[in-house]
N, C-alpha and C positions, 0 to 999 in steps of 0.2 A: 087881524086878531090883535087885541091889546096885550101888553105885558100883564101878567097876573101876579097876585100875592098869595103866599101860603104860610100859615102859622102852624108850626109843629107843636102840638100839645101846649098851647099857651097857658101861662100861670096866672096872669093878672087880668081881670075882667076889664079894668079901665083902659089898659093898653089895647086889648082886643077891640073894645068899643071904639077907641080912637082910630084904629086901623080900618074898621068897618066904615067909619065916617069918611076917612081918606079915600077908600075905595069908592064909596058912593059919589063923592064930589068929583073924582077923576074918571069915573066910568070903568073902574078896574075890579074884576071879580076877586073875591077874597075866599080862599080855601081854608077851612078849619079842619085840622087833622086831630081827631079825638084820641084819647080823652083829654079834655082841658083840666087844669088844676082848680077849677071853680065850677059852680053850677051854671051850665051854658043855657042861659035864659035871657029873655028880653029885659027883665028886671035887673039882672046883674050887668048887662051891657049898656044900659041906658045912661049911666053917668058919663062914659066916654063917647058913646055914640049919639047921645041926645035924640033928636027927632029925625036923624038921618038914617036910622036902621031900616026904615021902610023903603029907602032908595038904594040900599046896598044889595049887591048880588053876592049872596053867601052860599058857598058850596061846601057841604059837610061831608067828611069821609070818616068812617068808623075806625079806620086804622091807616098806618102809613102804607101798608101793602096795597090797600084799595086806592089810595091817592096815587101811588107809584104806577099802578096798572092803568089808571085813568089818564095820567099825564103822558105815559108812553103811547097809549092808544091814540092820543090826540097829537102826537109828534111834538111835544113840548120839551124844551131844554130846561133842566133844573139848575138854577143858580143859587148857591147857598151863601148867605151872609154869615161870616164866622170870624171870630177873633183868632182862629187857629190857621189862618191863611197868610201867606206873605204877598199875595197878589192884590194890588190896590184896586178898589172898586172903580176908581177913576181912570185906570189904564185899560179896563175891560171894554169890549164892544158888546152891546146888547142888541137883541133882535126881538121882533114882535111875537116870537113863539116862546119867549122866556117866561118862566115862573120863578119869582124871587122867593126863596124859602127862608123864613126866620125861625130860629130855634126857641126853645123855652127860655124865659127870662132867667130862670134859676140854673139851667144846666146845658143850654144849647140843644144839640141833637146828638143821638148816639153815633158811634163810629160807623156803623153799618149804613145809616142814613147819610152821613157825610161822604162816605165812599160812593154812594149812589149818585151824588151830584156831578153834573157835567162840568161845572165851573164853581170854584170856591174863591170868594173875594172877601176883603176886609176894608173897612173904612180907616184911612190913615188918621192917627191921632197921636197926641203927645205920649212919650214913653212913660211907663209907670202907672198909667190909668187903665182900668180894666175894660170898660165897654161903654157904649152909648145906649141910652134907652131904646128898646126895640122899636117903638113907634116912630121915634125920631130917626133912627137908622133906616127904617123902611121908607120914610118920606124922602130922605136924602137920595137913596139909590133908586127908588121908583121915579123920582123926578129926573134923575140922570138918564135912566132907561127910556123914559117917555120923551125926553129931549132928543136922544139919539135916534129913536124910531119915528119921530115926527108925530107922535100921538097927541101932542098938545094942539095941533092944527084942527083936530076934530072937536075941540072944546071951545066954545065961544061965550 
């Protein structure tokens, strides 16, 4: 099983399209937890996703509750990328049953969703700066998780 990505009610279509393109290129399913902050359509996603959308495995969930039930039924560990954690993303150990959850660009995730995470991590960065773009953050940590789990070996 590959590591998976999940986007909690994404706000920006271009970031979502970029993450779908990343998932397509790396063979990683991308879960979209509705509702997004934009019209979730091919037209809106095309700028970031280009012609890669046909290659992306998109799994849509109409609510966080449905996503949570699905991931628990499949025995997946939820790893939340958040600025509100003190644990470095690079000190964490990743497994092939992980789902990396990214919050809304404008507000992250609600406390109840954060509390549901099995692991909360943050990307170390210079003091005084707020956050890294969600698509860039996902790429950094997905790359590390795939490296640790040996997932790059299946891509040639």
